[in-house]
Structures are given as structure tokens and as C-alpha cells.
KEMI-909744 format. One record per residue (C-alpha): y negated, z, x negated. Coordinates in steps of 0.05 Angstrom, whole numbers, plus 5000, padded with zeros to 4 digits. Layout:
<rs>
YZX
...
</rs>
This chain:
<rs>
819179744085
813979214102
815878544072
808778404049
808679064011
815478903980
812878233957
806778563925
811279053889
815578473864
809478113837
807478733797
814778793774
814678063751
808078163714
810678753674
817378413659
813677813630
809078243588
814678703563
818678133534
818978203458
815878893455
819779373409
823479953440
820580603414
827180943400
829880403355
823879983336
828279363346
824678733369
831078413392
831578863453
825978833504
822579403540
823779363615
820579563681
824679823739
824079843814
826980493842
828080553918
831481083960
834880574004
840580083988
837979634044
831279584009
834779423944
838478843977
831878604006
828578613937
834278223906
834077703961
826577603954
827177553878
831876963884
827676623938
820776693906
821976763831
828376353822
835676513814
835176553738
829877103743
833977463796
840377443753
836677693691
833278283723
838178463778
840179083740
832879323739
832679423814
835980093829
837080523889
837981273878
845581213877
845280743818
839881153784
844081783790
850181433764
846381173703
843581863686
849382303707
851682483637
844682683614
842783043679
849183223717
845183613770
842382943796
848982803829
847483363878
841183033905
845082653958
850183193969
850283344044
853183164111
848082654132
845182444066
851582244030
850981633986
853680994016
856680483969
854479763975
861579543989
861979994050
862179554112
859579684182
866479934206
866380474153
859280674173
861480694246
867381134228
862681594190
858581654253
864681804295
866582354247
859682654256
860582624332
867183004326
863083564294
858683594355
864583644402
866884324376
865284984409
857785114409
854885734376
847885594402
844585294463
842184564456
834684484447
830384184502
827183514489
819983504465
817583244532
821383784569
818184324526
811184044533
811984004609
814884704612
809085004572
804084634616
807384884679
807385594654
814985674651
814985714575
810285944520
808985674451
807986064387
809986124314
816586464299
815887074255
822587334229
823088064207
823488164132
827888764143
832788544197
833687794196
836887774265
830388034296
824087614304
817687594344
812987064371
805487184379
802886804439
795486694453
793487074515
799187584512
797588294491
804388404459
808987964418
815387684449
821387994415
827687594398
833488084390
838887664356
840587004322
842586694389
835586824417
832486504354
836785894370
836585544301
829085594293
826685784223
821286264203
814585924211
816785404262
812385314323
817285414380
817885374456
819986054481
822486284549
821787004573
828187364591
828787724657
825288394665
831988744666
833088514594
826488784567
826889394522
824790074547
820390234487
814889884448
815890324386
818790074322
817489334333
812889234274
815488584245
811688324185
811587604161
811387504086
808986784089
804486694148
797786904174
796386984248
790486514242
794185954206
796385554265
791785114306
797184674333
796184434404
801284144451
796383754492
797983024490
791482854525
786083374514
781483044564
786583074620
786083684666
791783944707
790483944781
796784324797
794585004823
801785254827
802785144752
796485534736
798386084784
805386144754
802686204683
797386694705
802587134739
807087134678
801287314632
798987874678
806188134683
806888174607
799988474596
801189004648
806989294608
805389954575
812390204560
816889594558
817789094502
818088374528
823987964502
825287224502
829386644473
827585994437
828685354478
826784874423
822484724361
815784394375
813584334303
818084524244
815484874183
815484294134
816584664068
821384714010
824485373990
827085703927
833686063919
840686023889
847585763910
853186253923
860386163899
866186353944
868086953900
860987243904
860787233980
861387844025
867187834075
862287704133
859587084097
866586834082
868486884155
862586464175
864385934123
871585924147
869185824218
865085234195
870984924158
875384994220
870184674264
869284104216
876884034206
876184114131
883184244106
883383954036
881484403978
877383843947
872783824008
871984574011
870684603936
864384183946
861384683995
856385203972
851885674009
844485683990
841386383990
833786333999
829386793960
825586914025
829587414065
826687154130
830886514123
838286434137
843286194085
843885434083
849984984074
850184494017
855483964002
854983813928
858583313885
857583723822
856184443845
857684733776
851184423750
847184863799
850885523792
846786103763
840585693771
834385783814
833285143853
828784843907
831784573972
829384294038
832484524103
835083944145
838983924211
842184534242
847784344290
849484764351
856484884323
854585124254
852885824232
848685524176
843184994173
844184414125
840284394060
838383824013
837583953938
830683783911
830184053839
832084603790
826985143772
830885473715
836185973698
837086543749
834687223725
829787003672
822887283684
819386603676
824186273725
823486833777
815886823771
815686073780
819986133842
815486663872
809386223859
812785633892
814886063951
807686253965
804785563953
801185743889
799385133847
802585213779
801084513753
796784423691
789684193706
789383433708
785383063655
779982863705
778583613715
778583753640
773683183630
768583593670
768484143616
763284153561
765283703503
763484243452
768984683479
768485413456
762685223410
758285073470
751385413467
745885503518
740684963507
733285133494
731484763559
736285203598
733585833566
726585683592
729185653664
732386353661
730487083656
731787313585
735387983593
738688003524
734588623504
738089053557
744189493544
748889103589
756389243589
762489053629
767789543655
774489243675
781989373674
784989423603
786188743572
781788363622
779687673596
776287363657
770287823660
766187663722
761088223722
756888673678
751789223692
745789573663
741690183683
734790383656
729390853678
722890483695
715990743675
714990993746
721291423741
725590983786
732190673766
733089943752
740289733764
742389043741
748588703769
749988093727
755187593751
758187003712
754286373729
760285933744
756385423783
752685223719
759184903697
762384753765
757684273799
758584113872
762683483887
765683413817
773083373803
773284083776
769784323840
774883963884
780584283845
777584983852
776484863927
783784683934
786485273894
781285763921
783486373880
786486623816
793386933826
795187553787
802587663772
805388233731
806887783671
801687233678
795486973713
794886293749
787686093743
783085763794
779185453736
781185213666
781685753613
775785483573
771385733630
775386343654
776486653585
770586383545
764486023570
763786383638
766987043618
761687573603
764987783537
760988223490
756588023432
755187313455
749886993499
752286823569
749186513631
749086983690
746587033761
743087713765
741188183821
735988713799
735289323843
729589833839
732290483866
728091093882
729991663835
729192183890
731791863954
736391363919
733990833969
733190103948
725689953940
726089233916
731388703902
730488083858
735287503849
735087023790
739086643738
738986983671
741687023600
745087663579
748587923517
753688463534
753989033485
761189233500
767189013541
769889693564
776089883603
775290373661
778590923620
774290803558
767990813600
770291463633
771591773564
764591583541
761391883604
765392523597
763892623523
757993103519
756692923446
755692183462
748192073473
748091323458
743590883502
749690523528
753091173549
746691443580
746290793620
753490903645
751691613665
745691353704
750090853739
755091383758
749591843783
746791313829
753691063851
755791763872
749891823920
750891113947
758291243959
756991893996
751691554039
756490984056
761791474077
756691844120
755091184154
762391074172
765390684114
772890794110
776291064048
783090744055
788890734007
794990333988
800490463937
798690143870
803290103810
802289893738
807389643688
808289673614
811789043589
815888933526
811888473480
817788013466
822188013528
816588163578
821488643613
818089253645
818989873602
815190343647
812390363718
807690883747
802490973801
795790673782
790791233767
783591163789
777791503753
770491563771
768790923733
772990533783
768690773841
762290673801
763689933790
766089843862
759690143889
755089663853
759389063870
758789263943
751189363936
750388663907
754888333958
751088654016
744288463987
746487733976
749587704046
742987914077
739187404035
743386794050
744186974124
736587004130
735586314098
741885964125
743786254192
748585664205
751685564136
752086244103
759186404082
760487134100
766387604105
768088004167
773188544180
775388624253
777189284286
784189574273
790189304311
790289674377
797789784383
798790014311
792890484313
795290764379
802190904348
798791244289
794591674336
800791894375
804492054311
798892494284
797592824352
804393144346
801893504283
795293714314
790893164287
786292764332
784892034310
778991674341
777490934327
771590854374
767290714313
768890664240
764791314229
769191704278
775391394247
773091604177
771692314201
778592354234
781892154169
777892664130
780493224175
787793014169
789493524115
795693954107
795594614069
799694604005
800893854012
795393483972
798792813980
798892844056
791692584066
792992004019
799291834058
795391824123
790291354092
795990894069
798690884140
791690754167
790790174119
796889834150
793689864218
787789444194
786788714208
785688244150
778488114129
776787374132
771486884108
767486504161
761186074167
755786484201
754085914250
760785924285
761386674297
758287104351
752987574321
756888174348
763087964309
760087924239
761088674229
765388914170
769189494201
771889784136
765189804101
761089954164
755889414148
753288864192
753288314139
757788244079
760087704032
763387593964
758687433906
761287823847
767687463826
766386703820
771186613762
777086793807
774686653879
771986003906
768386363963
763886673910
762385983882
759985763951
755786393958
752586273889
750385583913
747585863977
743686403939
740985893889
738485473947
735586093981
731186243920
729385503911
733185373846
737284813877
738484493945
744884503985
749683913981
751883534043
758683894043
755184564047
751284354109
757284034144
759784554194
766584234202
767984194127
765284894115
769785184170
775784814142
774285074072
773885794099
780685704132
783485454065
780586054028
783486544078
790286224074
790386183998
787886893989
793487164033
798686763995
795887013929
796387733953
803587643977
805487303911
802687893872
806588383916
812987983905
811887993830
811088753832
817488813873
821388383824
818988783763
820289433799
827489203810
828189023736
825589703715
830190123758
836189683744
836489943672
834090663681
838491273673
839691703735
834892253714
829191753717
831391523785
831892203820
824992333850
821592653910
819092243968
815792344036
817992044102
812491584127
815791184183
821891234228
823390594265
829390224294
830589954223
831290654195
827691184155
822090944108
820491384048
814491324001
815691513928
809091793904
810891793830
812091043828
807890833887
813690463920
816590483991
823690374013
828890484066
834091044065
841090744062
847890994081
853191104027
859891434016
857291943966
852192374003
849692084069
854891684106
851091574171
843791534193
842091564268
834791464287
831091704349
824991244352
821991584412
821792274379
820991984309
826592354278
833292194246
839992534243
843692474176
851192584174
852892824103
859592684070
861093424059
858493654128
861993214179
861093734235
853693854219
847793394218
841393444177
834993294216
829492894182
822592834213
816092464198
812592734136
818693124111
819593154036
826292914009
829692863942
831692133932
835691723883
832891023871
837990463860
836689733846
842089293876
843288553884
847988283937
848887533945
842787403901
838287833944
835088413907
833289073938
830789763919
835090253958
833590983969
839491463973
838592144005
840292753962
837093343998
830993584037
825493943999
820494474017
813494473987
814395123947
820594843913
816894203898
810994573868
815294983821
819094343801
812593973786
809894563746
816194583704
815993833694
808693863674
810294413624
815793993592
811393383589
805693783558
810394053504
812993353491
805793103484
804093663435
810293503394
808592763394
801392923372
803993373316
808692823291
803092313291
798492783254
803792923202
805192173195
797692033182
797492573128
803692273096
800491573095
794091863064
</rs>
């Protein structure tokens, strides 16, 4: 550390020591003992420097008196070991071991020699190239650079997406990954053509943490310098052309070094020797032999860290007090990975909580996906209205807004929703046309540009929804009270009023303005649907809902005619125990017409706002675009369906939508939904972008089949909508844009942040669903776990089956009870199952076959999985009779339950 900085720190230290003298200690109230300040440093060398400077500048007496107040981490851990025994593990490791002050240079040298002995053992991996060698190799075209993407299903397989190459480079084993971790930017070398794979099928590796657009890292040390070496350019061009010309071969490669490591901490648990599989024990024994660890005391300090993220390898930890971390979820940082070790080294950072507890597991998931869990700082809370929940709209503010409190406005949301962003109304105008009002929470009235609360929202970007909780983008005073469009209170809104022709259902006029509304009811989707379906309900609110549904149905049909895609994805809902928060039921999420009604008007408002802000701010409008589907994936889907007589065309979104509509199987009503789920996975991610930096031909939203689209309707939970509200307010001359909104660089950077955070939020939600699904099936009897499923993919990893009843997908596994071996033929997309009782006969399974499956929740070495065990193949007639019988039983049970409830009510009366 700089000596000047050390001296300044010592001056501050001296100041506090002088002012603390004589102050009572809070715990005892005694005036005889003084409060004390401490200097804490992570280096014993720094501590010695501080002590030396104290004697030289403040006198030997001061140095003697306060010598004990200057601590390095070793002393700090020793002082607090009894209270927090896990602290002793902070310096556990092979390179970070604590060094006592008495240790002389000879001992340090010996420690270094011991480390060198470790390097002299037999190598398991190739040494990495130096950074300069990698940069030069990439420049010359001999190597490529890209981000390593490890398969979530088979950790030994990985891929690297390289700019300019039409296909990803496949790494087939751990040796080819060469100690690089998921997310690292690596230097990769192509293997010889003879080592490329004969087929491109089945190589669909998915990264749980990363987005293709996240990395903008450049190797160029001098961007202004231009290579004049024609041979280098020719070599690179030839390699690129060779790869891009491949239509049937999968290019393979190997990592030559790490250009930029993924600097991140990870959650997981440590594994005791008795909990390890035999394969893991063998690796650990190999490591001990290589390190010449013979004493039981040394081996007893070793633990393997099992990351929650299955894309990461186990890590090696040397802990002084490993018992303090057992059965805990903890955070570590990956350190060095030597060529002779099967494991990278890990450094303990902190404990999250007890393993298995729902709160702990949720916190770990949020950490894993970089979701900010910290409470809002005081400077953010200071931006909120001082009146708190008693805040009222001022008379001055009322004069600036449309007064729409006389209208029958209501909100329709999922059950239990507290952060209500939107509300609607529908009336018939004197001319017979419909007036549709889309009213959105006016968040920007409370979140002013450039304030601390705005900066915090810009950093978080989105609310994250987990099964058991919600992590808000804004403080709860706004999300649940002042901004939320709850019923029976006045609320500020940003309204879009549509006049729609009652005959053609075309939009005649659109008006934008800030308003005051008073919602009549906060309805759930299912309550709204019940009101619409009840012929006896003639209330103005219900008639308004029917009018909304009438218009929405026509708008939806017209969108579909224009080429909008109706896609699908498995959705599940949970019922949680009120006390333990454990899932007591899981089922597929059911949609009713009210869902589509609300969706249609949110789309209508978003499109209208996009057109408005794009017209007024062609350089700064924040829009959302959806690129065309991924070519390779959609080609694979087309080939799959062609075998069953279905023709898939993706020339335009309209042709794609028509192709999906025709993909129907007689007697199999779920088949079309399955095809739409598979089509959804071929889609690229929609992204936010500033209009000024995108080619006009690339603004199209493929899924919705519209030229311009944005997000306006959810400002409580999305920062993109906050930006759009400011743009719209400026477009209708309510306010002017801030400097940040007209700075192209800052706007582009903010869009990148929103895209990244939205993806992380989506993945965190999926991980929460997977964890709760595991908890549910772990405790269910067998009859609840035996279900029917449909084969939706056959890849090199195995046979993937979708369970319609629960909306979950999993991999068929081998066992010793029914199916002892699964052999897949990726080219023909079929699998041969060798059953335990039919060793001489194999059962063939093909794409879209229906199977009877047993679901099992298993945890091996702290890694949870939902495994699907094959029971038998099913035909559609058998399934139909089974479903009818099941429905009959359920109906009788419902009648019995209703009778019991009725009898109970009479008894209470």
C-alpha cells in the first residue's frame, strides 16, 4: 500500500483513539474502559508497516498503547474464533494459508519449494499459453476467442460461440476445456478435420448464466493499429470459410488459455468423504498422491466444494475448521487450477445459511444469478414521500391531470397480486364506438430522473419473482401502495384512451395523458372470467369486462392473421404451506379468456406508445425488438416435423404461424401445444435497444409481427417502462428529457444492463421453480408420481420427456428396476430401451411417443435432479380411457367434498 495513504489512515486512527478515550463501553457502561478504534488489514506486511510508522510519527508510547488495535486478518480470526468458528476457514487453502509473523524467509522459501514440487507431478492438462501468445495467435488467425459455455446436462461437454462462425465450436471433454470455467473468455484452437464429428444434431448446449450478447471484450491492444500481414488475414479467412462451409460436420476444438476469467463468486456446499461417489473419491485420492499428502491430519482438512451451478466443476478447499461449514450453503471464489489437479482451488467467502432451508436455497439462487437482495439504502428511502402510506394527491397535481374517477376502472391480475401496474375500462361512446382505457401506474411521478431512487432502479432494472417471494426493483411503499392501482383509492396513472370502431374494430383515435383513477375492483383472472361467464351478472363493471373481451377477441384474431405467433412454454403453479412455505401442490398453470383479454390491451398500448415515441425521438426512443428464429434450431425442428408430414416455413412470421396451426394430430390434443413449446425454444431472445443505433430493417418484432414495439405497461417492475414513460411524457409536452436520456452512449449501456438483468431474473425464477418442484416430488407417494409424458427430444444426452400434468421436462434415466440401458440414435431420432425383464428384446421409443413415467426427486453430492423412470409405452386410446376414469373419480371426490361442506355449513347454522 502507498505510504502516503497509510499515513492518512494512521492520522484518522489517531483522531478516533484520542476522541474515544473515556467514552463508556455500551455493553458494560463502565467509564474505566475506553472504546477503541481498529485498523484491519489483509496483509501482515502492512501491519508491520503501520506499527513502524506509529512509532516514528506518533511516539513509542502511542505505539505501545495501541499496538493491539492494528490487526491483520490472522489476528482478527484468532480473536473471534470462538464466537464465529467459520472465520478460521477464510484463509484455508494452498496459496492463501496464513503466515505467522515469526515465520522467516527460509520457511517462506521452503513453502514455495513445496508448491513447486506440486507442479513437477504428472500433468492432467496442457499448460496454458501466455497472454501475449494468445493475442498474437488470434491476430494471426491460428486461434479464435469466445466465451466458454458448459452444458448444463453433461458437464464434460462445452461450446464456444465465435463471431463470424456459423456454428459453435464443440469441446468434447474436460481435457479440451483445459481448466477454463463456464463464462471465461478463452483462446480456442480448432482440432483437425479428421476429429470433427459427423453430425450437427444434438449439440444444443444451453448456458444458465450467460447471454450471447453479454460480452464485448476485445483483444486488441492497440485499436488504431492495422495489421499489414496479408498472410494472417488469408489464414483466418480460410479457416472461417472452412468452418462455415460445413453442413454435416460439427467443428471441434480445445482451449489453449484463458484471456479473461469470469470474476464471480458462487454458491454451493462442501462434501464430506463419506458422501462422495466412488468416482469423486478416486479423483481426491489422485490429488493426495500428487501432493504427497500422507498424514490423516492433512487429508482431514480437505473438502470438496460442490457448486449449485451444474456447469461448474467441484472445487478443492483446505479448511482449518471444516466442521463449521458442513451442511451449510456458502459462497466461494474459484482461484488457481494447476495442471496436475483434477479440481480448481476455492477460497471461502461467507456462509449463506443452513442447507435445505427454503430461505437459504432462495438466497443462494438469487446470488447465483446476480440478483440484488440488499435492503434499499437510506438515501433511496429518503426519496419517498414523507407522509408514507398516508400520501394524497395534491390539489395542484389534480389540476394537471385528466379526472377519470367516474369511470368503471378495474384491474385483472394473478391471484394475490400486490404490485398492480395496470387497469382497464370499456364504455360505449354516444356515437356507438368503444372507448378503451389502458391505465398504467405513474411511477415516474415518484421516481424522478437522476435521483438516488432512480439510480437504484436503473441498477436493479427489474423485479424478480420467485416461488416464495418477490425481490422488488423499487421500495414496497411504491410497489404495494402509492404506485399500485389498488381498488377504492385515488391513484396517479398514465392513461392511453383508444376510440375503436364498433363495426370494423379499427382504432380511430388515440390519446395519451396523465390521469387520476379510482379502481372499482382488483380482480383475479379467474374472478373476472367468472363474472363474464355469469349470465345473471348485469353490473356496469361486468358489462365493461364483456366489452373488453369482445374487442380483444377481434384484435387477437386480426394479429394472428397478420402473422403474430402463438407460442407456448410449460408453466407451473404451486400451493405453499402457510407456515413452512413448502409446496403442497404443483400443477400446470391454466389460462382463461381473461388472460388473453388483458394481454391484448397491453400489446395495443405498447404498440401505440412505441409509434408515438419513435416519431418524436427517432434517436432516443427505447424499443424492443425480436430477431428471427435461430436458423440451425428451426432447421432441426423442420426436419423433425417433416418426418411426420408437417411442413414448417419460417420465411415470414405469418407463414411460420400458419405452419404451426396445421401441425395437428388426430386424437392427440396436446400435440399442437408441444410443437409450439418446441418452436418457442427456437426463438431468439427479445432485447431492448435505442432506436438510433439500430438499422430500420432490424426493429421488427418477429413474434408479434409488428414494426415497432416497446414496454410501457409495467413500470413498477421494469425499468425499461420507466424510461418509456419519460419519453412519452416528453413527446406530449408534459416534461422535457434529461441529459441522460439524450446521451446515446449512456442509453445504449442502460439497454445492455436491462437485457442482462431481465435474463438473469428469468433464469432465477426458473431455478426457483425447479427447486420447489424437487421439494414437492421428494415427499409425494408413488401414485402421485406415476404420470404420462410425451417424448419431445432425442439427443446425444438422451430422451427428453415432457410431463403435461405438471408442466415439467426431464431426461429418462437408466435403473435396475425397469430400464437398464438406453441407446440413442440421434440421426434417426429414436432410442432403444433394454428392459430388465426382456434382455433379448429392445423397446423402441420415437419422437412424440407417449410413455408412462415415474417421477423421482434425487440428490447426489448436493446436486438435485428430477429423474424420469420409464415404466411402459402408451397408446392414445389407453390414455383416453385412463383420463376419463381419472376425471370421473375426481368429479365424484369433488361432489363428496361439496356435500361435506354443505352439511358443515348447515351444522354451523
